[in-house]
Structure formats: C-alpha cells, structure tokens
N, CA, C and O atoms as a printed pandas DataFrame, in Angstrom:
     atom_number atom_name residue_name chain_id  residue_number  x_coord  y_coord  z_coord
0              1         N          MET        A               1   19.684  -11.378  -10.677
1              2        CA          MET        A               1   21.090  -11.155  -10.933
2              3         C          MET        A               1   21.759  -10.795   -9.599
3              4         O          MET        A               1   21.183  -10.067   -8.790
4              5         N          ASN        A               2   22.956  -11.299   -9.379
5              6        CA          ASN        A               2   23.674  -11.042   -8.134
6              7         C          ASN        A               2   24.204   -9.617   -8.095
7              8         O          ASN        A               2   24.637   -9.069   -9.109
8              9         N          VAL        A               3   24.160   -9.030   -6.905
9             10        CA          VAL        A               3   24.624   -7.657   -6.697
10            11         C          VAL        A               3   25.853   -7.691   -5.799
11            12         O          VAL        A               3   25.848   -8.312   -4.736
12            13         N          PHE        A               4   26.910   -7.009   -6.249
13            14        CA          PHE        A               4   28.151   -6.903   -5.480
14            15         C          PHE        A               4   28.480   -5.435   -5.260
15            16         O          PHE        A               4   28.203   -4.597   -6.118
16            17         N          PHE        A               5   29.063   -5.128   -4.123
17            18        CA          PHE        A               5   29.464   -3.759   -3.794
18            19         C          PHE        A               5   30.958   -3.573   -4.004
19            20         O          PHE        A               5   31.762   -4.385   -3.548
20            21         N          HIS        A               6   31.324   -2.507   -4.692
21            22        CA          HIS        A               6   32.711   -2.066   -4.708
22            23         C          HIS        A               6   33.027   -1.628   -3.272
23            24         O          HIS        A               6   32.146   -1.116   -2.582
24            25         N          GLN        A               7   34.248   -1.818   -2.822
25            26        CA          GLN        A               7   34.611   -1.507   -1.441
26            27         C          GLN        A               7   34.279   -0.069   -1.065
27            28         O          GLN        A               7   33.779    0.185    0.031
28            29         N          HIS        A               8   34.549    0.867   -1.956
29            30        CA          HIS        A               8   34.278    2.282   -1.681
30            31         C          HIS        A               8   32.773    2.516   -1.487
31            32         O          HIS        A               8   32.377    3.267   -0.595
32            33         N          ALA        A               9   31.947    1.891   -2.300
33            34        CA          ALA        A               9   30.497    2.025   -2.175
34            35         C          ALA        A               9   30.013    1.430   -0.855
35            36         O          ALA        A               9   29.116    1.973   -0.211
36            37         N          LYS        A              10   30.603    0.333   -0.469
37            38        CA          LYS        A              10   30.254   -0.307    0.802
38            39         C          LYS        A              10   30.563    0.632    1.965
39            40         O          LYS        A              10   29.778    0.736    2.908
40            41         N          GLU        A              11   31.700    1.311    1.899
41            42        CA          GLU        A              11   32.087    2.264    2.945
42            43         C          GLU        A              11   31.160    3.478    2.960
43            44         O          GLU        A              11   30.798    3.965    4.030
44            45         N          GLU        A              12   30.778    3.967    1.788
45            46        CA          GLU        A              12   29.857    5.101    1.713
46            47         C          GLU        A              12   28.510    4.749    2.340
47            48         O          GLU        A              12   27.937    5.551    3.077
48            49         N          LEU        A              13   28.012    3.565    2.052
49            50        CA          LEU        A              13   26.750    3.125    2.630
50            51         C          LEU        A              13   26.879    2.983    4.142
51            52         O          LEU        A              13   26.000    3.425    4.881
52            53         N          ALA        A              14   27.954    2.377    4.604
53            54        CA          ALA        A              14   28.162    2.202    6.052
54            55         C          ALA        A              14   28.237    3.554    6.759
55            56         O          ALA        A              14   27.674    3.718    7.842
56            57         N          ASP        A              15   28.917    4.509    6.163
57            58        CA          ASP        A              15   29.008    5.858    6.748
58            59         C          ASP        A              15   27.630    6.505    6.853
59            60         O          ASP        A              15   27.311    7.141    7.858
60            61         N          SER        A              16   26.827    6.341    5.823
61            62        CA          SER        A              16   25.482    6.921    5.829
62            63         C          SER        A              16   24.597    6.258    6.880
63            64         O          SER        A              16   23.842    6.933    7.580
64            65         N          LEU        A              17   24.693    4.944    6.985
65            66        CA          LEU        A              17   23.925    4.237    8.008
66            67         C          LEU        A              17   24.362    4.665    9.406
67            68         O          LEU        A              17   23.527    4.836   10.294
68            69         N          ASP        A              18   25.662    4.836    9.603
69            70        CA          ASP        A              18   26.167    5.308   10.902
70            71         C          ASP        A              18   25.655    6.708   11.207
71            72         O          ASP        A              18   25.235    6.991   12.328
72            73         N          TYR        A              19   25.691    7.577   10.214
73            74        CA          TYR        A              19   25.220    8.952   10.407
74            75         C          TYR        A              19   23.762    8.963   10.873
75            76         O          TYR        A              19   23.433    9.592   11.879
76            77         N          TYR        A              20   22.898    8.269   10.144
77            78        CA          TYR        A              20   21.482    8.242   10.522
78            79         C          TYR        A              20   21.259    7.464   11.815
79            80         O          TYR        A              20   20.350    7.780   12.582
80            81         N          GLY        A              21   22.086    6.448   12.061
81            82        CA          GLY        A              21   21.976    5.695   13.300
82            83         C          GLY        A              21   22.311    6.536   14.514
83            84         O          GLY        A              21   21.748    6.319   15.588
84            85         N          ASN        A              22   23.214    7.490   14.367
85            86        CA          ASN        A              22   23.546    8.387   15.468
86            87         C          ASN        A              22   22.420    9.360   15.767
87            88         O          ASN        A              22   22.314    9.873   16.882
88            89         N          ILE        A              23   21.586    9.612   14.781
89            90        CA          ILE        A              23   20.422   10.483   14.987
90            91         C          ILE        A              23   19.283    9.675   15.600
91            92         O          ILE        A              23   18.657   10.098   16.572
92            93         N          SER        A              24   19.026    8.503   15.016
93            94        CA          SER        A              24   17.906    7.678   15.470
94            95         C          SER        A              24   18.044    6.264   14.901
95            96         O          SER        A              24   18.366    6.090   13.726
96            97         N          LYS        A              25   17.801    5.273   15.732
97            98        CA          LYS        A              25   17.816    3.888   15.242
98            99         C          LYS        A              25   16.746    3.681   14.178
99           100         O          LYS        A              25   16.938    2.936   13.218
100          101         N          ASN        A              26   15.611    4.358   14.369
101          102        CA          ASN        A              26   14.517    4.244   13.414
102          103         C          ASN        A              26   14.936    4.763   12.029
103          104         O          ASN        A              26   14.618    4.144   11.014
104          105         N          LEU        A              27   15.648    5.897   11.987
105          106        CA          LEU        A              27   16.108    6.425   10.699
106          107         C          LEU        A              27   17.077    5.458   10.024
107          108         O          LEU        A              27   17.011    5.238    8.814
108          109         N          ARG        A              28   17.967    4.892   10.814
109          110        CA          ARG        A              28   18.914    3.912   10.252
110          111         C          ARG        A              28   18.156    2.726    9.650
111          112         O          ARG        A              28   18.470    2.271    8.550
112          113         N          THR        A              29   17.173    2.243   10.371
113          114        CA          THR        A              29   16.377    1.111    9.895
114          115         C          THR        A              29   15.621    1.473    8.622
115          116         O          THR        A              29   15.548    0.667    7.694
116          117         N          ARG        A              30   15.060    2.673    8.571
117          118        CA          ARG        A              30   14.320    3.108    7.380
118          119         C          ARG        A              30   15.244    3.250    6.171
119          120         O          ARG        A              30   14.877    2.867    5.061
120          121         N          LEU        A              31   16.450    3.804    6.386
121          122        CA          LEU        A              31   17.407    3.921    5.281
122          123         C          LEU        A              31   17.805    2.534    4.790
123          124         O          LEU        A              31   17.817    2.281    3.585
124          125         N          ARG        A              32   18.129    1.643    5.708
125          126        CA          ARG        A              32   18.518    0.286    5.325
126          127         C          ARG        A              32   17.403   -0.402    4.531
127          128         O          ARG        A              32   17.671   -1.087    3.544
128          129         N          LYS        A              33   16.166   -0.218    4.961
129          130        CA          LYS        A              33   15.030   -0.836    4.269
130          131         C          LYS        A              33   14.888   -0.274    2.852
131          132         O          LYS        A              33   14.666   -1.023    1.901
132          133         N          GLU        A              34   15.019    1.062    2.719
133          134        CA          GLU        A              34   14.888    1.649    1.389
134          135         C          GLU        A              34   16.022    1.217    0.463
135          136         O          GLU        A              34   15.795    0.963   -0.720
136          137         N          VAL        A              35   17.230    1.133    0.993
137          138        CA          VAL        A              35   18.359    0.655    0.185
138          139         C          VAL        A              35   18.103   -0.781   -0.255
139          140         O          VAL        A              35   18.315   -1.118   -1.420
140          141         N          ARG        A              36   17.656   -1.616    0.653
141          142        CA          ARG        A              36   17.372   -3.020    0.325
142          143         C          ARG        A              36   16.309   -3.122   -0.771
143          144         O          ARG        A              36   16.453   -3.914   -1.702
144          145         N          GLN        A              37   15.247   -2.326   -0.664
145          146        CA          GLN        A              37   14.193   -2.355   -1.678
146          147         C          GLN        A              37   14.723   -1.913   -3.049
147          148         O          GLN        A              37   14.392   -2.503   -4.077
148          149         N          THR        A              38   15.543   -0.872   -3.040
149          150        CA          THR        A              38   16.102   -0.382   -4.306
150          151         C          THR        A              38   17.053   -1.405   -4.909
151          152         O          THR        A              38   17.052   -1.616   -6.122
152          153         N          LEU        A              39   17.868   -2.043   -4.066
153          154        CA          LEU        A              39   18.775   -3.078   -4.561
154          155         C          LEU        A              39   18.003   -4.257   -5.139
155          156         O          LEU        A              39   18.429   -4.851   -6.130
156          157         N          ASN        A              40   16.876   -4.600   -4.530
157          158        CA          ASN        A              40   16.038   -5.677   -5.067
158          159         C          ASN        A              40   15.499   -5.308   -6.449
159          160         O          ASN        A              40   15.460   -6.145   -7.350
160          161         N          GLN        A              41   15.081   -4.038   -6.612
161          162        CA          GLN        A              41   14.605   -3.593   -7.925
162          163         C          GLN        A              41   15.735   -3.629   -8.951
163          164         O          GLN        A              41   15.540   -4.064  -10.086
164          165         N          ILE        A              42   16.920   -3.167   -8.541
165          166        CA          ILE        A              42   18.068   -3.193   -9.455
166          167         C          ILE        A              42   18.380   -4.627   -9.871
167          168         O          ILE        A              42   18.668   -4.894  -11.038
168          169         N          SER        A              43   18.321   -5.544   -8.913
169          170        CA          SER        A              43   18.622   -6.943   -9.188
170          171         C          SER        A              43   17.605   -7.563  -10.156
171          172         O          SER        A              43   17.978   -8.298  -11.071
172          173         N          GLU        A              44   16.330   -7.264   -9.946
173          174        CA          GLU        A              44   15.279   -7.848  -10.773
174          175         C          GLU        A              44   15.148   -7.172  -12.145
175          176         O          GLU        A              44   14.884   -7.828  -13.152
176          177         N          PHE        A              45   15.340   -5.843  -12.160
177          178        CA          PHE        A              45   15.154   -5.069  -13.390
178          179         C          PHE        A              45   16.345   -4.128  -13.582
179          180         O          PHE        A              45   16.195   -2.915  -13.433
180          181         N          PRO        A              46   17.511   -4.656  -13.905
181          182        CA          PRO        A              46   18.718   -3.830  -13.958
182          183         C          PRO        A              46   18.670   -2.682  -14.957
183          184         O          PRO        A              46   19.357   -1.678  -14.768
184          185         N          ASP        A              47   17.874   -2.806  -16.015
185          186        CA          ASP        A              47   17.778   -1.749  -17.015
186          187         C          ASP        A              47   16.713   -0.699  -16.685
187          188         O          ASP        A              47   16.484    0.221  -17.470
188          189         N          MET        A              48   16.076   -0.834  -15.547
189          190        CA          MET        A              48   14.976    0.042  -15.156
190          191         C          MET        A              48   15.413    1.493  -14.945
191          192         O          MET        A              48   14.656    2.420  -15.232
192          193         N          TYR        A              49   16.611    1.684  -14.452
193          194        CA          TYR        A              49   17.079    3.026  -14.109
194          195         C          TYR        A              49   17.903    3.620  -15.245
195          196         O          TYR        A              49   18.514    2.891  -16.027
196          197         N          PRO        A              50   17.912    4.964  -15.331
197          198        CA          PRO        A              50   18.591    5.612  -16.461
198          199         C          PRO        A              50   20.112    5.528  -16.402
199          200         O          PRO        A              50   20.712    5.392  -15.336
200          201         N          VAL        A              51   20.707    5.615  -17.578
201          202        CA          VAL        A              51   22.164    5.667  -17.680
202          203         C          VAL        A              51   22.593    7.069  -17.255
203          204         O          VAL        A              51   22.073    8.065  -17.758
204          205         N          ALA        A              52   23.545    7.139  -16.326
205          206        CA          ALA        A              52   24.011    8.422  -15.807
206          207         C          ALA        A              52   25.279    8.885  -16.518
207          208         O          ALA        A              52   25.446   10.069  -16.811
208          209         N          ASN        A              53   26.162    7.940  -16.789
209          210        CA          ASN        A              53   27.461    8.287  -17.358
210          211         C          ASN        A              53   28.064    7.029  -17.981
211          212         O          ASN        A              53   28.351    6.066  -17.270
212          213         N          GLN        A              54   28.253    7.027  -19.257
213          214        CA          GLN        A              54   28.790    5.880  -19.984
214          215         C          GLN        A              54   27.960    4.638  -19.686
215          216         O          GLN        A              54   26.815    4.552  -20.130
216          217         N          LYS        A              55   28.501    3.678  -18.951
217          218        CA          LYS        A              55   27.775    2.433  -18.666
218          219         C          LYS        A              55   27.280    2.369  -17.224
219          220         O          LYS        A              55   26.897    1.301  -16.747
220          221         N          ILE        A              56   27.285    3.489  -16.541
221          222        CA          ILE        A              56   26.858    3.547  -15.142
222          223         C          ILE        A              56   25.410    4.017  -15.083
223          224         O          ILE        A              56   25.041    5.015  -15.702
224          225         N          ARG        A              57   24.604    3.289  -14.335
225          226        CA          ARG        A              57   23.199    3.651  -14.147
226          227         C          ARG        A              57   22.999    4.252  -12.764
227          228         O          ARG        A              57   23.791    4.014  -11.852
228          229         N          LYS        A              58   21.931    5.034  -12.619
229          230        CA          LYS        A              58   21.677    5.742  -11.372
230          231         C          LYS        A              58   20.272    5.452  -10.875
231          232         O          LYS        A              58   19.292    5.663  -11.590
232          233         N          ALA        A              59   20.183    4.966   -9.638
233          234        CA          ALA        A              59   18.895    4.726   -8.995
234          235         C          ALA        A              59   18.787    5.667   -7.798
235          236         O          ALA        A              59   19.538    5.546   -6.831
236          237         N          ASN        A              60   17.845    6.606   -7.877
237          238        CA          ASN        A              60   17.624    7.527   -6.765
238          239         C          ASN        A              60   16.723    6.872   -5.724
239          240         O          ASN        A              60   15.725    6.235   -6.061
240          241         N          LEU        A              61   17.091    7.040   -4.450
241          242        CA          LEU        A              61   16.196    6.594   -3.393
242          243         C          LEU        A              61   15.004    7.540   -3.356
243          244         O          LEU        A              61   15.114    8.693   -3.773
244          245         N          GLN        A              62   13.880    7.068   -2.866
245          246        CA          GLN        A              62   12.656    7.862   -2.872
246          247         C          GLN        A              62   12.520    8.763   -1.642
247          248         O          GLN        A              62   11.987    9.868   -1.744
248          249         N          ILE        A              63   12.990    8.308   -0.497
249          250        CA          ILE        A              63   12.804    9.052    0.748
250          251         C          ILE        A              63   14.073    9.783    1.160
251          252         O          ILE        A              63   14.026   10.963    1.507
252          253         N          PHE        A              64   15.177    9.107    1.124
253          254        CA          PHE        A              64   16.446    9.683    1.556
254          255         C          PHE        A              64   17.176   10.298    0.354
255          256         O          PHE        A              64   17.006    9.838   -0.775
256          257         N          PRO        A              65   17.982   11.328    0.592
257          258        CA          PRO        A              65   18.643   12.042   -0.517
258          259         C          PRO        A              65   19.922   11.355   -1.015
259          260         O          PRO        A              65   21.007   11.937   -0.980
260          261         N          TYR        A              66   19.775   10.128   -1.472
261          262        CA          TYR        A              66   20.913    9.338   -1.937
262          263         C          TYR        A              66   20.610    8.716   -3.291
263          264         O          TYR        A              66   19.457    8.561   -3.693
264          265         N          LYS        A              67   21.685    8.370   -3.973
265          266        CA          LYS        A              67   21.575    7.642   -5.233
266          267         C          LYS        A              67   22.543    6.469   -5.203
267          268         O          LYS        A              67   23.604    6.528   -4.581
268          269         N          ILE        A              68   22.152    5.413   -5.885
269          270        CA          ILE        A              68   22.993    4.229   -6.026
270          271         C          ILE        A              68   23.448    4.188   -7.477
271          272         O          ILE        A              68   22.626    4.144   -8.392
272          273         N          LEU        A              69   24.751    4.201   -7.679
273          274        CA          LEU        A              69   25.328    4.120   -9.016
274          275         C          LEU        A              69   25.841    2.700   -9.230
275          276         O          LEU        A              69   26.536    2.149   -8.376
276          277         N          TYR        A              70   25.497    2.114  -10.369
277          278        CA          TYR        A              70   25.863    0.717  -10.598
278          279         C          TYR        A              70   26.145    0.444  -12.065
279          280         O          TYR        A              70   25.723    1.180  -12.957
280          281         N          SER        A              71   26.871   -0.636  -12.278
281          282        CA          SER        A              71   27.142   -1.095  -13.643
282          283         C          SER        A              71   26.628   -2.523  -13.776
283          284         O          SER        A              71   26.569   -3.283  -12.809
284          285         N          ILE        A              72   26.264   -2.855  -14.992
285          286        CA          ILE        A              72   25.736   -4.189  -15.287
286          287         C          ILE        A              72   26.769   -4.951  -16.111
287          288         O          ILE        A              72   27.192   -4.498  -17.175
288          289         N          GLN        A              73   27.166   -6.108  -15.605
289          290        CA          GLN        A              73   28.021   -7.010  -16.358
290          291         C          GLN        A              73   27.178   -8.216  -16.769
291          292         O          GLN        A              73   25.981   -8.260  -16.484
292          293         N          LYS        A              74   27.784   -9.177  -17.424
293          294        CA          LYS        A              74   27.034  -10.337  -17.904
294          295         C          LYS        A              74   26.366  -11.113  -16.777
295          296         O          LYS        A              74   25.188  -11.456  -16.875
296          297         N          GLU        A              75   27.094  -11.387  -15.727
297          298        CA          GLU        A              75   26.594  -12.260  -14.668
298          299         C          GLU        A              75   26.318  -11.558  -13.341
299          300         O          GLU        A              75   25.864  -12.191  -12.388
300          301         N          ARG        A              76   26.590  -10.243  -13.275
301          302        CA          ARG        A              76   26.395   -9.570  -11.995
302          303         C          ARG        A              76   26.218   -8.070  -12.180
303          304         O          ARG        A              76   26.455   -7.513  -13.251
304          305         N          ILE        A              77   25.795   -7.446  -11.094
305          306        CA          ILE        A              77   25.655   -5.998  -11.009
306          307         C          ILE        A              77   26.642   -5.531   -9.950
307          308         O          ILE        A              77   26.724   -6.116   -8.870
308          309         N          THR        A              78   27.392   -4.476  -10.259
309          310        CA          THR        A              78   28.348   -3.931   -9.304
310          311         C          THR        A              78   27.896   -2.540   -8.883
311          312         O          THR        A              78   27.713   -1.651   -9.715
312          313         N          ILE        A              79   27.720   -2.369   -7.580
313          314        CA          ILE        A              79   27.410   -1.060   -7.024
314          315         C          ILE        A              79   28.734   -0.320   -6.914
315          316         O          ILE        A              79   29.626   -0.735   -6.174
316          317         N          VAL        A              80   28.860    0.776   -7.651
317          318        CA          VAL        A              80   30.134    1.498   -7.676
318          319         C          VAL        A              80   30.139    2.695   -6.733
319          320         O          VAL        A              80   31.209    3.178   -6.363
320          321         N          ALA        A              81   28.956    3.188   -6.336
321          322        CA          ALA        A              81   28.905    4.322   -5.414
322          323         C          ALA        A              81   27.540    4.402   -4.744
323          324         O          ALA        A              81   26.518    4.012   -5.309
324          325         N          PHE        A              82   27.560    4.920   -3.522
325          326        CA          PHE        A              82   26.353    5.271   -2.781
326          327         C          PHE        A              82   26.563    6.718   -2.383
327          328         O          PHE        A              82   27.346    7.000   -1.477
328          329         N          ALA        A              83   25.876    7.643   -3.044
329          330        CA          ALA        A              83   26.220    9.056   -2.916
330          331         C          ALA        A              83   25.031    9.914   -2.492
331          332         O          ALA        A              83   23.895    9.682   -2.904
332          333         N          HIS        A              84   25.322   10.900   -1.667
333          334        CA          HIS        A              84   24.344   11.897   -1.242
334          335         C          HIS        A              84   24.150   12.893   -2.377
335          336         O          HIS        A              84   25.118   13.269   -3.038
336          337         N          PHE        A              85   22.918   13.325   -2.614
337          338        CA          PHE        A              85   22.627   14.252   -3.706
338          339         C          PHE        A              85   23.431   15.548   -3.612
339          340         O          PHE        A              85   23.970   16.024   -4.611
340          341         N          LYS        A              86   23.509   16.115   -2.408
341          342        CA          LYS        A              86   24.148   17.426   -2.256
342          343         C          LYS        A              86   25.650   17.333   -1.998
343          344         O          LYS        A              86   26.406   18.210   -2.416
344          345         N          GLN        A              87   26.082   16.289   -1.319
345          346        CA          GLN        A              87   27.506   16.166   -1.012
346          347         C          GLN        A              87   28.314   15.768   -2.249
347          348         O          GLN        A              87   29.467   16.171   -2.403
348          349         N          LYS        A              88   27.708   14.988   -3.111
349          350        CA          LYS        A              88   28.387   14.536   -4.336
350          351         C          LYS        A              88   27.412   14.643   -5.508
351          352         O          LYS        A              88   27.032   13.630   -6.094
352          353         N          PRO        A              89   27.005   15.877   -5.853
353          354        CA          PRO        A              89   25.964   16.034   -6.875
354          355         C          PRO        A              89   26.382   15.580   -8.266
355          356         O          PRO        A              89   25.530   15.171   -9.054
356          357         N          LYS        A              90   27.656   15.640   -8.585
357          358        CA          LYS        A              90   28.108   15.248   -9.934
358          359         C          LYS        A              90   28.590   13.817   -9.991
359          360         O          LYS        A              90   29.097   13.375  -11.022
360          361         N          TYR        A              91   28.444   13.097   -8.918
361          362        CA          TYR        A              91   28.876   11.708   -8.838
362          363         C          TYR        A              91   28.102   10.892   -9.825
363          364         O          TYR        A              91   28.311    9.683   -9.924
C-alpha cells in the first residue's frame, strides 16, 4: 500500500533528522533507517499497530523515542504525525 506524508508530519520528520544530524551523521542515518523500516512494516501490514485514537494508528520506533501516527484509507496510508514521546506525549 502506498504511504503519503501529511505536510506537518513531513516537517516533523525533517526537524528530527536535522536535530540528530547536528549531533552526528551516524545518528541521522540510523534514525532514517529505522523510520524507513517502520514505514515498510506499516505499508506491508497496516493493521499491525494498535489504534491510538479513533482511526489513527500508532507505530513506536524501537531505538529512537518517536512514534509514527497514521491513518488507513482504501488505497493509501497517510502519515499524520511524527512525534517525540516526551515532547508530544498525548499526540
């Protein structure tokens, strides 16, 4: 299933990549890799992750303290947020 990013989610991800990139290129690369792996799982098994709120599902990253919030439509998956656990705990 195709995955699309809401503009706000795209900006949140870019900000996080920039933050880790300023610390270390290696950290940025590791975050990008983990996000890519999680997005692949969401694409292949969209119902795998629990429902967080109404029709929004939540996929927690395993290494970095982030979650990907997404909705499933008939033909696509929309990433609605990329949120840090502590900065946006109720997201």
